[in-house]
N, C-alpha and C positions, 0 to 999 in steps of 0.2 A: 110685558114691558119690551121695548125695543132694545137693542145691543147700545144704541146711542144712549138713550135713557140709564141704563146700568152702568154704564161708563161716567157719566154725570153723577150717577148718586154714589157711585164708588170714590169719585173724586171729591164729592162735597163732604164724605165720612173722613179722608185723608185730611182735607183742610181742615174741619172742625176739631180731629184730633191734634194736627200741629197747633192750632190755635190754642186748644186747652194745655198742650205742652207746654207752650211759650209763655201763656198766663201765668200757670202755676211756679215756672220755672223763676219768671222774672219777679212774682210777687209772695209766693209762700214761703214758709217756714223761717221766718227772721228768728235770730237768738235773741234772749232778754238778759244775757252775761256778756259781763265784761270780760275781755280777753285775758285779763289778769287772772281768772278763774282758771283757766287751762294752762297757765304758766306756773312754774316754779318745781320747787322739789316734790310736792304732793298737789298735783294736779286734780279737780275735780273731774271726774268720769261718769257722767249721766247716764240716763238711760237710751241704749240706743234707737234710733226710730230710722227704721229700714225706708229708703226713698229711692224709687225707680225713675223718677224725674229729679233731678238737682235743683236746688236753689240757685239761682244766678245772680252775680253782682259783677259786672263786667265794667271795669273802670277805663275809658277808652284815652287813649294816649293823648294828651294835650301837649307836651313840649314845654320847656323852660323859656322864660323871657330870655334877652340878652344879659340882663343884669339880676337874675334871680337865681336863687341857690336853694338846697335844703336849708332846713333850720338845724343849727349845730347845737349838741348838747351842752350843758353849763361848763364854762371854762375852755372851750373848745370853737374852732374857727374852719371854715369850710370854703374852698375855692376852685376853680378847674384846673385839674394837670392836663388835660387834653379834652378835644370836642370835635366833632364831625367826623365820628367813627360810625361806622354801619354794623349795628347790632354787637356791641363789644360784650362779651359774657365773661369766660375767664381770663385771669392773669396769671404770670409767673415773674417775679423780679429774679433777675440774674444776678451773680455775685459783683458784676462791675456796675451796676446799679441799672443797667437797661430794663426797661418793662416791655414783656411780650403780651401782646393782648389778642386774644381769638375772637375774629368776626365771626359769627357762626350762628347757626340756627338749626333745628330738627332736619332729618331726612323726609323726604317726600312722604306723607302718612298714607298706609295701604286701607284698603276698606271702603265701602260706599255704604248705601242705606240710610237711614234717618240717623243712625248713631254716628256715623262717618259724615253726615251732610251737619248736623249742630256742632261737631267737634272743628270743623272747619271754619264755620261761622263765628263760632267764639274764638279761636286763635284769629282769626282776622280782625275781630272787634277789638281785641287789646294791643294789637300790633306784633303777634308771634307769626302771623302766618305766611311773614315775608320768606323767599327762598334763603338758602343759607349762602353769604357770601364765600364760605369755606377759604378762610385766608387768615394769617398771623401778622400782626403789625409788630413792628418795632417802635418803641417811644423812647425818647432819650433826652434826660434833662442834663445838658451838658455844663451849665454855668451853676446849677444847683438852687435855683431859685423858686423850685417847686412847681415850675410849669415846664412840659415837655416842649423842647424847641426844635427837635428834630424827629422824623417819623421817616418810616418805609415799610415797602412790604416785603417781611421777612421770609415768608414762606408760602405758596398756594400749590404747589403741586403736591399730589399724592395726599390731599385733605379732603374728607368727608366728614362733615359736621364735627370739625375738631372741638374737642373741650380740654380735658386735662392735659397739664405740661408738667414735668419735673425735670431738674438739672441736677447732675453730679459726676464728677470726675471724668470729664470730658466727653459725656453723652446726654443728648437732650431727648427726652422721651415725650411723645406727642400720642394722645387717644384719639382717634377716631370714632366715629359711634359704633364701628364694628371692627376694630383692631388697635393695638397698642404697637407703635411705630418707635424705632431709636435711631438715633442719628448721631454720627461724629460730628463734635461741635465744642469750640472754644468760645467764651465771650469775646465780643468786641466788634466782627463785621456785623454789618449792617442787615445782612440775608442769609439764610442756610441753604447750602447747596449741597449736592451728594445723594447717593440714594440711601432709602431708610431700610432697616433690618425689621422684619416684622415678628415682634417678640411674642404675640399672642392673638389669635381671632376671637372677638367678641360677639355675643349675640347682638343683633343690630338693630337700631331703629325703637319701635315701641312707643309707648305714652312718655317714657322716662329715655330720652336718648344720652344725656351727659353721661360722661365717663370719667370722674374725677380720679386724679394719679397724686401719690405721694410715696417719696424714698425715703426708706430707713437711715437713720444717722450716718449709718456707715457706708451708705450707697449699695448695700448687698441686696437688698430685698426692694421691690416695685409693688407696692398697692394699688388696687385697681377698683374702683366704686362702680357698680352695675346694677342700675333700677330695674324695678320689672316691667314688663311689656303692658300690663295691665292693672285695673284697680286691685280686684282680688282674685286673680289668676283666673279673670273672666274667660278666657279661650282654654283652660285647661293647664295641667301641670307640665305638659310637654313643651307648650308654648313659653314656657319660663324656665327652662332649663339654662341655667347658668347665670340667672339673675337672681335679683333681691340679695344681692351679696357684694362682699369684697373679697378679691382676688389677692393671691400674694405670689409674685414672681421672682425668681432667684436670678438676678441680672447676669449672673456670671454664665449660668446653664440653660437657662429659660425653662427650667422646671417651674411649674406652677401646682397651686392647691388653693382650695375654697378655704380662706381665713375665717370666714364668720358669715351666717345666712340668717333668713328671716328678716331682713332689713328693706322694706318695701323700694324705699328711693333713696339709697345714702347719696351723699353729695360731697361737700369738702370735707377733707381730712388734714388732721394737724396732731403734731406731737405735745402731749402737756409738757411743759418745760419743767414741771416741778416732781412728777412720777416717770415721764419718758414714756406713759401710755398712749395708745392710739385711741382718737376720739374721732368722732363723725357728727353730723346733723344728717337727720333723716326725714323725708316728708311722710306722714302717715297716710292711711286710706280715707276714701271719701263714702259719701252717700248714706250717712247713717246719722244726718243731723248736723248742724251749725256748730256744735259744741264737741263733736267726736270725729276725728279722734286727733288729739294733741302731738303735733309734729315735737320732735325732740332733739336732744343734745346728748350724747352718750360716749363713754369710753368702751372699747370693743376688744376685749382680751381675744386671743386665738381661739377657735371652736364655738364661739360665742352664738348663741341662737335666740333671735328676737320675735318670732314666732309668726310671722306673717305667712299666709295667709289668713291662718286659722285663728289666731291669738294675737292682740296687741296687750301691751302694757302687762306684761306676766302673766295674767290670769283672767283675760277678759276675751269671752269668745265671740266668735264673729259667726252667729248663726245662718248666714248668707252661704256659707262656704260649706258646700257638701261633699267635696272632696277629700279622699283617704289622707288622715294625720298620720304623719310616722309614728310608730310605737313609742308611748311614754314620752314624748315630747313635751309635754306639758309638764312634766317633771323637772326641765331643765332650761325653760324659757326664761330669758334674763329681764329685770325690768329695767327701762331706761333710768339715766339719771336723773334728767332734768327735761322738763315739758316746755314747749317753746310758742303754744298756744294753737288752737285748732285750726288749720287749713292756713298757716303764715307763710308757708313754703319756705324755709330755711335752705339757701344754697350755699352762700360763702361763709367761712368759719376761719378763723386766725386767732392765735393764743397772743397774749402780751408777752412779749418776749424783749430780751435787752436790746438797747439801743432806738426802743420807739420813742416818740416825743409827744404821747397823749396826756402826760401829766401824772401825778401820784393817785389820782382817783381813778385811775384805770391799770394800776400797776400789775394786778395779777386776776386773770380772767381770761374769758373768750369774748372777742368780737364777732358777732353773727350777723350776716346780710338776710332779710327775711324780704323776698320777692315780692310776696302779698298774695292773697286769696282771689279766686277767681267763683267760688262757690258758697261763700258766707255771707249774711247779711247782718249786721254792718260787717264792712270789710275788715280784713284783719292782715296783718304783717306791713308791707310798703315802709320799711323801715331798716335802720342799723342798730342795733342794741350791744349792750356788754353785760354780760353773766359774770359777777364777781365770782372768785374761787377762794378757798381758804387756805391756811398754810401747808394743809395735808393733799392740796390737789383737787379738792372735792368744790362742786358748784355750791352757790349760796344764792337764797332768795334774795330780790332786791334788784331786779333789773334796772340798767340806767341807760337812757336815751344817748344816742350817739348823732343818729341823723333822724329828722322826721320831715315832714312836710313833702312828701312824694304825691300824697293824695291830696286833691283841692277839699276844702273845708266840707262841702256835701258829699265827699266820696265818690262822684261820678265819675272824676277824671283823674287820669295819673300823669302829674309832670313827669316821672319817671319811675324806674323799678329798680331797686339795686339787686345786684347779682352776686359779685365776688370782691374778695379782699386781698391784698397784699401791703407789703410794706415798700415804701421807696427808699431811695439811697440815704435821705437825711431824717428817717424815722417817720415820716408821715405816712397816714392810714388812705390807703388807695380803694375806691369804691367804684367799680364799674357799672353802669347806668343804660342798660340795653336797648329800652324804648327810645331814650333821649340821646344815644351815642356819646355819651359824656364819661369821662373820667373824673370822678371828685377827689379831693385831698382833703385830709382831716387832720388837724395837728393843734396842738396847744399851746399857743403863742408864750414864750420865754421859758418854756418848760426844757429842762435837762433830759440828756439822753437816759432812758431808764436802765438800771441795772439787771432788771427781769427779776420774777421771783426765784427764791432760793430752792435748791433740789430738797424734795423730801428723804429725810435720813432717820432710819429706824434700826433697830438693833434686832440680829436675827434672835429667834429661840435658841436657846444651849441645846447641842446636841443630846441626845439621849443615848450614852454608853452601855449602860446596862438594862437586862430586862426587870421591870417592875411586878414581882408576885409570879406565882405558875402559870405560864403560858399554857398549859393545858387545862386551867380551870374552867374556861370557857367551852370545853367540851366535853365535860363530866355532868352525867345527869341519869336520871333513873324514871321510871315508868311508874306512875300512881293511877290507877282508876282510869287506863287507857290514854292517859296524858303525859306527854314528857315533860319534865321538871328539869330545870337547871339550878 
């Protein structure tokens, strides 16, 4: 056989392999379960089905008509706060009511080959393959009518795929994909000037490039959420150093420590107003079926470990991972508090706090923006939901819809995709829509400003002032028939 024929034969094999890949990815492995099966306090965890080829369900961006909008939940109304933005993702409400919006996208992806080819193809199809604008915009509603009537470029220098933002005590913190920056700033100006201080280098890029920020209530600590570089540490543990974790930075000294780990892709963080606990939303792993693994909402105590990449949902082992697991880690992996559905991709999260005007039905709980799946049939997410909480600060079953209608009826196109959440100065819920370039505003017409949930107050256990019994009793024993008895 000539060299030409060999090359043609090899090319034919590659083409056939690509066709098989594409056909399976497009048509294979649909779910027969509603997304509610993997949502709530006790999600169904089905048997894992290892898939080397993902099932793909890519909703192409279609945009919104001039008079179109998402469907608001019962008792709510949705309007446009701002439009014409360039891939708006994260937002930050400043104390004076100004809204900062990061126009951003991931840094250029490294890696070639078939995997890199399909990754770029998928991202382009859903409108996520555009270059990052690397810009923060300031939106101002000067007359309080629920629409931004002023906008300006707040900052474009020193930004590289910016996402997380936080403000406190004259300091504005911005997270690029590879570093946390701090600026001296007081709200009021329409632009940010001056040179930044770098607080911390971050592992850059990766499949999960967003870096959410949250200040502690006393502004003394800054929390940074860093997602994994790959699905299940596919490139080894060295490539995941510093990732799949939440970091804590002392804002006065710059000292930092890992606050929690094993979180595959943590995104928005917020303080539970009832318990003052740190909570976050997490995107779990892919490629083991359309109903695994449920993404989740959870509290994050200091030192918490959630198991990635070896374990998910406390006691479910991922047999694909053959990397050495830390000794006894399986004994202290925590179970997440609340499932948000498999592959729904929760990104934004915000608690119902005092001053919001969403009505009494949304008085105690968490609002969550689910960006939407790319690898589940039928697609999941593409909405904003509300998870109710009880008086003790715990999530309850019974998700409420806040915004739907982002997908067309057949699921083939996406009019938009919700990303981040923030409160505006009048108590309206702002929702960024990255593919449509819109900031939506949700409010309950006629609702009074909420008082917010009451803090949880519990009595401490009484102190033990005296030893009970003989403290040496536990050390007394004897040998009987070669066994020690106590």
